[in-house]
C-alpha positions as CSV (number, residue, x, y, z in Angstrom):
1,X,71.6,107.9,113.4
2,X,75.3,107.4,112.8
3,X,75.0,103.8,114.1
4,X,72.1,103.1,111.8
5,X,74.0,104.4,108.8
6,X,77.1,102.3,109.7
7,X,74.9,99.2,110.1
8,X,73.2,99.7,106.7
9,X,76.6,100.3,105.1
10,X,78.0,97.1,106.6
11,X,75.0,95.2,105.3
12,X,75.5,96.7,101.8
13,X,79.2,95.8,101.8
14,X,78.5,92.2,102.9
15,X,75.8,91.8,100.3
16,X,78.1,93.1,97.6
17,X,80.7,90.3,98.4
18,X,78.5,87.6,97.0
19,X,78.3,87.3,93.2
20,X,75.5,84.7,92.9
21,X,72.9,85.3,95.6
22,X,69.9,84.0,93.8
23,X,68.9,80.5,95.0
24,X,66.2,78.7,93.2
25,X,63.7,76.4,95.0
26,X,64.5,72.6,94.8
27,X,61.3,71.8,92.9
28,X,62.6,74.2,90.1
29,X,66.0,72.5,90.1
30,X,64.9,68.8,90.2
31,X,63.9,68.6,86.5
32,X,67.3,70.0,85.5
33,X,69.3,67.2,87.0
34,X,71.9,65.6,84.7
35,X,72.7,62.0,85.7
36,X,76.0,60.6,84.4
37,X,76.6,56.9,83.9
38,X,80.3,57.4,84.9
39,X,81.5,56.2,88.3
40,X,81.1,58.6,91.3
41,X,83.9,61.2,91.4
42,X,85.0,64.7,92.3
43,X,86.7,66.9,89.7
44,X,88.7,69.9,90.8
45,X,89.2,72.7,88.3
46,X,92.0,75.1,88.7
47,X,92.3,78.1,86.5
48,X,96.0,79.2,86.3
49,X,97.5,82.4,85.0
50,X,99.9,81.3,82.2
51,X,102.3,84.2,82.8
52,X,102.7,83.9,86.6
53,X,101.6,80.3,87.2
54,X,99.4,81.5,90.0
55,X,95.9,80.2,90.6
56,X,93.0,82.4,89.5
57,X,89.9,80.3,90.3
58,X,88.8,77.0,91.7
59,X,85.6,75.0,91.0
60,X,84.5,71.4,91.9
61,X,82.3,69.1,89.9
62,X,80.5,66.5,91.9
63,X,79.3,63.3,90.1
64,X,76.9,61.5,92.4
65,X,73.2,60.9,91.9
66,X,73.4,63.9,89.7
67,X,76.3,66.0,88.4
68,X,76.6,69.6,89.4
69,X,79.4,72.1,89.4
70,X,80.2,74.1,92.5
71,X,81.6,77.3,91.0
72,X,82.1,79.5,94.2
73,X,82.0,83.2,93.4
74,X,82.3,82.2,89.8
75,X,81.0,84.2,86.9
76,X,80.4,81.5,84.3
77,X,77.2,82.1,82.3
78,X,76.0,80.6,79.1
79,X,72.7,80.1,77.4
80,X,70.5,77.5,79.1
81,X,72.9,77.3,82.1
82,X,71.0,77.3,85.4
83,X,72.8,78.5,88.4
84,X,71.4,78.5,91.9
85,X,73.7,80.4,94.2
86,X,77.1,79.0,93.3
87,X,75.9,75.6,92.0
88,X,75.5,75.0,88.2
89,X,72.8,72.3,87.6
90,X,72.6,70.0,84.6
91,X,76.4,69.8,84.4
92,X,76.6,67.6,81.3
93,X,79.8,66.8,79.3
94,X,78.8,69.7,76.9
95,X,78.5,72.1,79.8
96,X,81.8,70.8,81.2
97,X,83.5,71.6,77.9
98,X,81.9,75.1,77.7
99,X,83.0,75.8,81.3
100,X,86.5,74.7,80.6
101,X,86.7,76.5,77.3
102,X,85.4,79.7,78.8
103,X,88.3,79.7,81.3
104,X,91.1,78.4,79.1
105,X,92.4,81.2,76.9
106,X,95.6,83.0,76.0
107,X,96.2,84.3,79.5
108,X,94.9,81.2,81.4
109,X,95.0,77.4,81.3
110,X,92.7,75.0,83.1
111,X,93.9,71.9,85.0
112,X,91.5,69.3,86.2
113,X,92.0,66.5,88.7
114,X,89.4,63.8,88.8
115,X,89.3,61.6,91.9
116,X,87.2,58.5,92.1
117,X,85.1,58.3,95.3
118,X,82.4,56.1,96.7
119,X,78.8,56.8,96.0
120,X,78.4,57.8,99.7
121,X,81.2,60.4,99.5
122,X,79.8,61.8,96.2
123,X,76.4,62.2,97.8
124,X,77.9,63.9,100.9
125,X,79.8,66.3,98.6
126,X,76.6,66.9,96.5
127,X,74.7,67.9,99.6
128,X,77.5,70.1,100.9
129,X,77.9,72.1,97.8
130,X,74.1,72.5,97.5
131,X,73.9,73.7,101.1
132,X,76.9,75.9,101.0
133,X,75.3,79.1,99.8
134,X,76.8,81.9,97.9
135,X,80.6,82.5,98.4
136,X,82.2,85.8,98.7
137,X,84.6,87.0,95.9
138,X,88.2,85.6,96.3
139,X,86.9,82.7,98.5
140,X,86.6,80.0,95.9
141,X,89.6,77.9,97.1
142,X,88.7,78.5,100.8
143,X,85.2,77.2,100.4
144,X,86.1,74.3,98.1
145,X,88.9,73.2,100.4
146,X,86.6,73.5,103.4
147,X,84.1,71.2,101.7
148,X,86.8,68.7,100.7
149,X,88.4,68.4,104.1
150,X,85.0,67.6,105.6
151,X,84.7,64.5,103.4
152,X,85.9,61.0,104.4
153,X,89.2,60.3,102.8
154,X,90.0,64.0,102.3
155,X,90.7,64.9,106.0
156,X,94.3,65.7,105.1
157,X,93.3,68.7,102.9
158,X,94.3,71.9,104.5
159,X,92.0,74.9,104.0
160,X,93.6,77.5,101.7
161,X,92.7,80.6,99.9
162,X,95.1,79.7,97.0
163,X,93.8,77.6,94.1
164,X,97.3,76.3,93.2
165,X,97.9,75.2,96.8
166,X,94.6,73.3,96.8
167,X,95.6,71.7,93.4
168,X,99.0,70.6,94.8
169,X,97.3,68.9,97.7
170,X,95.4,66.6,95.4
171,X,98.2,65.6,93.1
172,X,99.1,62.4,95.0
173,X,95.5,61.3,95.9
174,X,94.9,57.6,95.0
175,X,93.4,57.2,91.5
176,X,93.7,61.0,90.6
177,X,93.7,61.7,86.9
178,X,95.0,65.1,85.8
179,X,94.5,67.0,82.6
180,X,95.6,70.4,81.3
181,X,93.5,72.4,78.8
182,X,95.1,75.2,76.7
183,X,93.4,77.5,74.2
184,X,94.7,80.6,72.5
185,X,91.7,82.8,71.9
């Protein structure tokens, strides 16, 4: 009986680690696709504590045949936002602004690093984020860095649990464009 109790307790603990377990069927997600006319790219979001300069969260937008946001263990919610697991579908410029604004506030700033990639790399990243499944709390940078290091041209990325360390690894990538977002609300 004790073993059964421990097994059930372990399952409960593991289930509690994921914040976004609901995964919708592909046929329900297909009509929600946002297709950007911009060139294929990957965009890393790093939420940074303004007081300590430490990373608080990592997310990755993938602009391929559709644009999605991989928001591992994230809590971003807004009206008409559709999340399946840790992927936000229909990631239009308006949703991008809402996501950034929701994270940039008095205590935090948001940096982004947009890296141009080939259509093939964007599609690989798109498939990887969709297949990744829900991510445990505090594993946002680890899951994102794992996906990035699996992509051609990103093999030098080291897996890390620290959002700022991941951000620092992308600073010198060819063609990277960085931005910082500040809000005081």
